[in-house]
C-alpha positions, 0 to 999 in steps of 0.5 A: 361809910360814904355818908359819914365822909359826905357829912365830914366834908360838909362840916369841914367846909362850914368851918372853912366858910366861918373862918373866911367870914371871920377874917373878912369881918375883922378886915372890914372892922379894921377898914372902918376903925383904922388903927384904933380898932384894937390889938387883935384886929390890927394884928390880923390886918397886919398879918393879912397885909404881910401875906398879900405882900409876900405872894408873887404877882405871877401866883396871883395871875395863875390863881385868877386864871384857874378860878376863871376856868373853874367858873366857866366850866361850872357855868357850862355844866348847868 
């Protein structure tokens, strides 16, 4: 049973990574081509910009602190 859960976890993380890389690729295309990059690319870029603008600065600082702590703990565990 634990083997199946581990396999499912790996599969879900693979999908998350693929989705994240897809969004990053679309943003890169938008940065390279600008407004002429197409409807889909422009729509994704506008959604990312709107989401980033809606997140309060305090949340970003808190997230950065948590990520720094996780990074430091992970380095210490090696």
